[in-house]
N, C-alpha and C positions, 0 to 999 in steps of 0.2 A: 503494500499499501504506499502510494506516494504521499509526500508531505501535504500537498494540496488536497488530495483525497481525505487525508485525517482531518484537515481543516474543515473540509465541508461537512464531514460526519459530526464533527464537534458541534459546529454552527447548527446543525439540524437538529441536535440533541439539546443545546443550550435554549435555542428560541422555539421549538415546538414541543418536542417530547416532554423536556422538564416541566415548561409551564403546565401543559396538559396534565402531567401526573399530580402536580402541585394543585390545580384546580379541582382535580377529582378527589384528593385527599382533604380539601377544604370543604367541599361538598357532603362528602361522606362524615366529616367531622361535624358539620352544621346539622345533620339530619340525625346523627346518633344522640343517645342519651348523654347528654352533656353536664348535667349537674344532678346532685342528689337531693332526695325530701328533706334531709336536714339542712342542706345549704339553703333551699327556697324558703325554708321555715325559720331561717336563722336572723331575720331582720328584728330590729327593736322596734316596738309600738307605741308611740305618745298618745296618751289620753289625757283627760282633766285639766287642759291648758286654761290657766286664770291668770288673772293680773291684779296688782294691788289698785285700790280705789284712789289712792293719792299718790303713791310712790312709783317711780318707772322701775318696777319690778315685776316679773313673771314666773311662774311655776308650772310644773306639769309632771306627769308620772311616765316613766319609761317602764315598758315591760320587755325585758330581754331573756328571751328563752324562759319564761315562766317567773324571772326574778323581778319583781317588782320595786322601783325605787322613786322617791321624789328629787326631781332636778329643778334647779331655779337658775335666772341669770338677770342681770340688771343693767341699766344704761351706765356709761354710755356705749360700751363694747359688746354687750349681751353675749358674755362667753358662758358656755353652759356649765354647770358645775352640780355634781350629785350631792344631794344634802343628806339622804338617809343611806344605811348601810345594809340592807337586808340581802341575804346570800342564798337564799334557797327557792327551789320552784315547789313552794308550799300550797299554792292555790289559794293564797290570801291576798284579796283585792285591795288596792288603795284607790279610795274614791272620795267625793265631796271635798275637793282640795280647794282651799281658800288662803288667800294673803291678807293680813290685816291691814287696814287702811294706811297704817303708818310704815307698812313694809317690813316690820321688824319681826313678824311672827307668820309661820305657815301652819296651817291646821288641816288634817286630813283625817279619814276614817279608813281603818284596817280590819280585814276580815269581812264574814258575812257573803252574801250573794246579792248585789244591787239589782240584778236583772230578774230576780225570781217573781213569780206571780202570787205566791204566798210564802210566808216566813215560818210557819209552824210545819211540824214533821209531817210527812204525808202519811196516809192511812197504812195500817199494817206495819209501820216501822217505829216500833216500841224503842229500840235502842237509840234513835235519833234524837238528838237535842230538840228542845222546842223551837229554838231559834238560833240560826248561826251566830255565833259569837262577833259582835262588832264593837271597836274601841275606836274612841275619838282621841286623838294625839295632838301635841303641839310640839313644835321645834323652831329654835331661833334662825331667823333667814340667814345670819351669819356663820350658823353651823353649830351642832351640838347634839346631845342625846334627845330623842323623841321622849315625850313624858306622856302618860297616860291620864287624860283628864276625865274619862267616863267610859263605861259601857254602854254606848248608844250610837245614833245615828244622825246624819242631817244637821250638822254644827253651823250656827249663824255668829259669825263675829260682829260684835258691835262696832259701830262706827268709832268708837273712842278707843279702839284697839286694845281694850283690857279685860273684855268678858266674852264669854261664848255662851250663847243660847242654844237648847237642843230638846226634843221631846222624848221623853221616856216614861212608858208605861201610863200614857194618856195625860202626861203632865209637861208643863214647861220648866226646865231645870236652866240654871246658870253657874258657871264655874270659872274662875278666873283663868286668863288665857295661858299664864305660866304655871298653872297647877299648883299655886302656893296653898289653896284651900280646897276641901272637898266639894262637890257639887251640891247645890241645894235647890229645892223647890221654890220657884219665884212667886208663886200665888196659889190659892185653891180656887177652884170653880168646878161647877157641876159639867159633866159630860167628859169628852176627851178632848184635851187641849194640844193643838199642834200648829205646824206651818208658822212659826216665829218671824216677824219681820220689824226690825228696827227702823225707828224713825231717821233722818239723817244727822241728827245731834246725838243720837244714842240714848235720849233721855226717855224714850217711851217704846213700848214694844206692841205691835198689833199681832193677833193670833186668830186661828179658827177654833171653835168650840163646837165638835162633832157631837151631835146629840140624837142620833139615830135617824128618824125620817127627816129632820131639819137640823140646820145648824147656823150658827151666829159668827160674826167677826165682832171681836172685843178689842178694847185698847188698855193696856196696863201702865201705869205712871209710877205709883209707889204704894206701899203699903197703908198709907194714911188717906189714900183716894180710892174710890170704889171703882171697879172696871166699868168702863163705859162700852156699852153696846150700841152698835152702829145699826140703826134703823131695824130693829130685831122683826122679823116676819116667820111665816110657815114655810118660807122657803129654804134652800141650802145654799149658804154663802160661803165663798172661798176666796183665795188669791188675794189678799189685801195688799195694796200698794200706796206708799205714802207720797204726798206731794212733796215738791222740793222744799217748802217752807215748813212742813210737818204739821200743818193745821188741819189737813183733810186726808181721808183716805179713799180710795178707790177700791172696788171689790166686785166680783162676780157673782150674780144671783141666778140660781137654777130653781125650777119648781120642785117643792117637798116631794118626799116619797108617798107610796099608798095611793089613793084614788081609784077612779074605775080603770081596771085593766085593759090594755090594749092587746091586739093580735101579736103572737110571737112571729109569725112567719112575715109579716109586713113591717119592715122599720118605720118607725115614728120620727116626727121632727123633736130634736132636743132643743128646745127653746131656752134662751138664755138672756142675761142683761148685765149691763155694767151700771153700777151706783156709786154714788160718792156720799160720802157723810163728813159732819164736823167731828174732829178728834177729840173735842173737848165736850160738846152737848150729845153727840150722837146722832143728831138730826140729819136725815139722809134725803136725798132724792134721786129719781131715775135719770141716769146720764144718758144710755143709749140701750134700744132693745133690738135684738137680732130679727131678721124677717122670718115670718112663720112658714119658712121653705126647709127642705132637707139641706140644701146648699148653705143656708144661714145657720146650721148647726155648728156647734164648736168642733174645729178639726183636730184630728189626733196627729198634732206637731210637738216637735221638741219643746218642753217648757208649758206644758198644757195650754192655758189660754195666751199665754205670751202677753200679759197685760203689763205697760210701761206708763209711769206719769214723767211725761218729758219737759222739756223747756216750752216757753211761751204758753204755759198753761193747757198743754194739750196731752191728751190721754191716747195712747197707741195700743191697739190691739190686733189680733190675727183673725181673720175670717175666710171662710171658703164661699162666701155669698157670691162672688164673682166668678167661680169656678176653678180658682185655685187657691191655696192658702197663703194669703196677701196680707200685707200691711196696711192698715187704715189708722188715721188719727182724727180726732174731733176735739174743739175747744171745750172746756169745761162749760162755758155759758152757754154751749148748745150748738145746733146746725148740722148739716148733712156731713157724714164721714167723707174724708178726703182719702182717695186711693192714692197710696203712696208708692206703691211698686206695680205699675201697669204692665201688662204683658202676659203671656203664656208660660208662666215659671212660678215656682213655689218658693217660700222664703223659709229657712231653717237657720237654726244656730243664731238666734237674734241677741245682738247685745247694744246696750245704750252707752254712748260717750259720756265722759266725766262732766262735761258741761250740759248734758242732756239735749243738744241740739241735732245729734245724728244718730242713726243706727247703723250697725254693720251687720249684714246677713251673708248666709252661704245661700246662694240660689243655682238653680240649673238653667241660668240664663247665659247667652253669650250670641256671637256672630254666626256660629254654624249651626246646622241641624244636629250634628252630635252633641252638642252643649247640653242638651236637655237631659242627656244620661252623664253629665259631670256638674261639678260644683264649683261657683266662683264666687269671689267677695264682692259685695254690693254696698255702696256707701248710700245711705238713703236720709235725706234732711226730714225733719219731724213736721215741718209746716207746708212743705211744697212738693209737688210732683217732679221730681228731679232726680231720680236714681242715677248713680253712677258706677258702672262695673270697674273695679280697680285690679281684678286680674283677669287675663284672658288665655286663650291658647288651649293646648292640649292637656294641660296639668289639670289638678284638682285641688280646691282649698276649702277648708271649713275650720269650725269652732274658732270665730275671731275673739279678741279680746283687746280693748282699748288699755293702753298702759296709764297710769294715774296722771301723768303730765298731759295726756291727750296728743302726744307727738308720734305716738306708735303703735302700730296695730299688729299684735302677735296672732299667728294662726297655725294651722297644721297644713302641711303641703305635701302633695305627693304626685307622680306623673303614672303612666301605665308601666314602666320599668323600675322607676326608684320607690321604694316604698315611703311612707309617711314620715315627715320631720317636722319638728317644730321650726317656724320661720318668723321673721318681722319684716314689715314695711312701713313706709312712713305714711302718715294719715292722709297724703295727698295722692297715694297711691305709687310712690316712687321708691327707689333704693331697697327692692326687695332682696332678704338674704336668708339663708338657710342656717340652722344652728344644729349644733352636735352631730354634723355630717359624718365624723370619725367613728361615731357608734355603729355604723353598718359594717358589718364583718369584710374583712378583704375580700374573702371566697364568695361572698353573696353575688350570684349570677345576673346582676342587674342588665348586662349588656346582651345577655343571651334570651331575656323575656321580649315576648311578642306584644304588639299593640293590638289588642282586641278590636275587631270590626263591627260596627253598628249595622244591625239587621232587624227589619221590621217586618213582622209576619201580619197576616190577617187570619184571624179564627174563624171557623164557620159561621158565627152569627155577625161576622163584619168588624170585629173590635180589632183596633190595630194593637200589636204586641210588640214591645221593644225587646231585642235580645242583645248579647255580645257574643261574637263568634271568636274562639281561640282556635288558630291553624297556622301551622308552619307553611311559610308560602312554598317551600321547596318540597313538599310532601308529593309524592307520586304514586299512583295506583290507588287501589280501593283500601281505606282505612277504616278502622273502627270509630264510633261516635259515641258522645255521652251528652245526655241533657243534664244540667243543673238547675235545681229549683230551690230558690232562697226560702226562707222562713218569714216568720212575722204574724200576718202578712203585710203589714205597711212597711216595707221594705223597698229599696231599689238597688239592684246591682248596678255599677258603674263602669265607664270605660277606663278603668284603672284602679288603684287599691282603693279600698273602701274605708269610710268614717267609722265603720264599726270593726272592734277587733275580731269578732267571730266571723264577719264576711271578708275581712283581709285574710284570715286564715284559709278561707274558701277559694278567694282569688289566687292565692298561692298554689293551692292544690291545682286548680284549673290551670295554671300555668304550667304545672309539672306534668299534669296529664298531656298537654298539648306537646310539651318537649318529648314525651316518650311516643308521640306518634298519633295520640287520639286528635279528633276533632270535636271541640267542647262548644256547647251552645248553652249558654247561661240566659234563662227566659225569665223575663219581668212580666209574670202573669197579672191579671186584673186583680183587684184588691190591694195591689202596691200603690206607693206614692210616686210623685212626680209628673203625672200625666192628667191630673185634672180631677174633679169631683167625681164625675161620673165612672170614671176607670177605678177609682178608690172606693167608691161605693156602688158597686154594680148588683143589679138584681138578680135573685136567686143564687147567691154565691154562700161560700162556707157550708155551714150545716143546712142552710135554707135550699140547697139545690146543687152545690159544687159547680156552679156554672163556670168557674175559673180553670176548671180542668181542661175545657176546650183549647185553652192557651198551651197547656203541656202537650196536649195530643198534637196540636198543629206544629209545635217544636219538633216532635218525633217525625211527623210527616214532612216537613221541611228537610230534614237531615235524610230521610230515604231518598228523597229527589236528588239530593246533589249527587254529580256523576263520581265525585271522589271518595264517597261514602259507601261502604259495603252494608247495604240494607238490612243483612241478617245479623248485623253486630253492632246494634244501637243499644247502649245501657241507659240508665237514669239513676240519679242520686240526689239527695236533698235532706236537709234537718230540720226539724219542729214542724212547722207547716209545710215546708218542703217535704218533709219525710211522710206527712199525710198525702201530698200530691204524688210522690213517689210510689207509696204503697197503691193509690188509685190507679196508677198507671200500669203496673204490674197486674193488678187485679182486673182491671177492664181491657187493657191491650197488651197481654202477652205477646200477641203477633206482631207489634211494633218494638216492644222493649224486651230485649232478650234477657237481661239480668239488671239487678237494681240495689242499691244500698241506701237503706232508710235508716236515719239517725234521728233518735227518740221522736218518732212521730206519732201524731194521733190517729187513731185506727177505729175509734168507736165515738161518735159524736155523743152518744146517750149515756155513755159510762160516768163513773162520778168524776167530778172536778173537771170534766171536758167544758169547753167555752158554751156549747149548747145546752148541756144539762143545766149548768148555772143560770143561763138566759131563761131557759124554760121553766125552771123551778122558781125563779124570781125576776120575772119581767118588769123592769122600772120600778123594782121594790114594792110591788103590790102586794097586798095582803090576800088577793084573790087571785085563782088560777086563770090563765088567758082564755078567751073563749074557744080558741083553736088549738088547744093543747094536744089532742090526740093526733092531730094533722102535723103538729109541729114534731111531736115524737117520731111519728111514722117517716116524715120528710128527713130528719137528722138521721135516722137508721140507713135509709136508702142513699144518703150523701156520705156515707163511711165506707172505708175499704172493706171492712169485715163482711158487709152485705153482697160483696162480689167475689167471695172466696172460691165459690164453684167455677169460675172462669179464671182463677189466678194459676199459671201454670209456670211462670219464669222464676228462677232461683233469686233469692234475695239475702243480704247480709244486714242484719239487724243490729244497730250499736246503740246503747243506752247505759248511761249512769243511774245507778239505783237511789241516788239521793236527789234525784230530779224534782225540782218544786216548780215547775212550769208545765210540765207533761208527765203523768204519773207513770212510772215504771209499770204499773199494772196494765198500761196499754199495750206494752210490748209483750208481757206475761202472756196475756189473752191471745194475742195475735199468734204467738208461737203453738199455743195449744189448737187454735184453728188451722194453722199450717200443717201441723203434724197430722191433724185427723184427715185432712184432705190430700195428704201426700205431697205437699209442696215442697222443693227442696230450699233448705234455708240454713244459714250459718248465724252464730251469735257472737258478739263482742260485749260483754258486760263489764262496764267500770264501776269496781265497788267504790261507794262513796263519793262518787264524782257527780257534779250537779249538771244542768242543763247546758251551761255555755262551756263547759269544760275549762276550768279554771286553771288547771294545771298543763304546762307545756308538754310534759311526758304524754299526757292524755290526747291531745292534739296529733302528736307524732304517732302515737300507737293507733289512734282511728284513721288517720288519713293513710298510713302504711296498709292497714287493713283494707280500707277502700280501693286503694289502687290494686293490690293483690287479689282482691276479688273480682274486679273488673278484668284484670289481666286472665284470670282464670277461666272467664266464661267468654271474654270479647277477643282475646289472643292478639294482641296487636304485633305487627312485625317490628320486633324490637332489634336494632343492630347492633 
């Protein structure tokens, strides 16, 4: 071989063959399993972001592989600093985080389960405690050892920064914020006292006195003055809010309990009104009354009624009366409500600025159709219709909090690839900066995650259903697919990491499944939030007919028609309400869904402590049974997966913690018995002493691994 021939061969190899081999290697590497379940689940998750009312200081909770700690930062640099030093994945929540107005103290609650539907022990659980232990603790912002103030929940720091109020055993208690004295009862009153609200100067305390079928709002000043009851009536009063000058209190009034029973099948109008009253005399007046329509009912958004007494003597509230949960304000002197957030989007995570002139909300608004499946920060003046979107683009932002100097807004920020982190932005929407970026592990696979694609399906009855499709772009050939169904049901899965730690765990699992070669479709079925009142409150849904199952089946039909999906290998999984819909899918349409994983799902709406049994047995707190009770029970049964056991053929994995205080463990015990009798293949993963939301990182890893292994077993993806 001549020198020229050798040179030509070398050039061909270096310019053609070598690059081709390299490209093939890269393509194979991209489609291969490139990260582990532990890696995708290793992200830190921030919650409870809060700010001092007067000082430029913020605090949040980081959950790092199940180890929860309080973190803080302050102006001007806002460098993240760990304040507590807990070290175990022990399932102990850190919630109700607050900073004192002077910025010197951080108060929080450790323990318990904040997301439970009930706190007493589930039936037939004699060894369980009556209520999970919860402790209020305080720690200096500068650092130190946390001190236990009381065994209780829901602390409210006085604006004077010296005292903490809380509810315990139906009484309002107070304790010095430094723990120098034991907690004591603040006053004695009939009924069960709770929901304490300090006046702006910390000299008085408004509270709710719950008395069965009615409730009052009272104002306590000191032991030498009697409690002032604010325009007492037969109604149910709640949500007291002080005027800035401390002279008046606004509150929500609903009708009292009992009365003529209404039908259980047909939802009724939840009438409500806002009243204001003089804090010294108790004399009150009707301020605003909701429309007598279903849309006028109080929305189920974060913060309950979201009532604020803002500047310019305006009271701000949230209502669904315009089709979305939006902000309105009314001058206390009267007049028509001013819509503050016009547009087809909802307002969540609502915070009032220190000067009470603005609100910051997280809303699914933006410039693109995809933004309805995201959250962005919106700055809203309280007295005019001129909202301003502060954050835009493909990221997601939520949980805003004004710092005490009013110059900075803290919030949580995420993207489709980067997990949530605390962040700050100036009040004018400039100078955005992430905090604590170094807490993301170096081997976290953010660069290997995909951006889910927005998909809008049409259910058989014409309802538009938003979904997120997870798929590697380089997938070739027929692939297995999975439908994911969220719980709640008032939830919304997003085009990125979720503002719920539960659903961020699920988002990570969907990314992992996609990385393994699955095509994953996360379906936002009707009953969820984000798409308007009619979508949130559809007819014949839930135990009244399960109309939302049409959306889940439509998702399965959609996947069957995709050319890249093997229609024989479509699975489904979901938790809680999503577990209910997973069981419905397997029971009614085993011909579509070849296998499924049901995490702590509801299977029988008529069973004890199911939502339907509660509504049927005590609708609107009536002392009489509803006129359509037999029909309601029959409808609830036919809307349950257990009513369709005879057509259930596909194998299922059932995952449940036996200290679940949202969905009784007996729901899964009962289903297993029925599946066994019907000869349906099933497997179990029972987590002893675990609760509904899996408070331990180890439980999430175990449940996620079991889910993947079960789907692999029956859907057999082509793993390289």
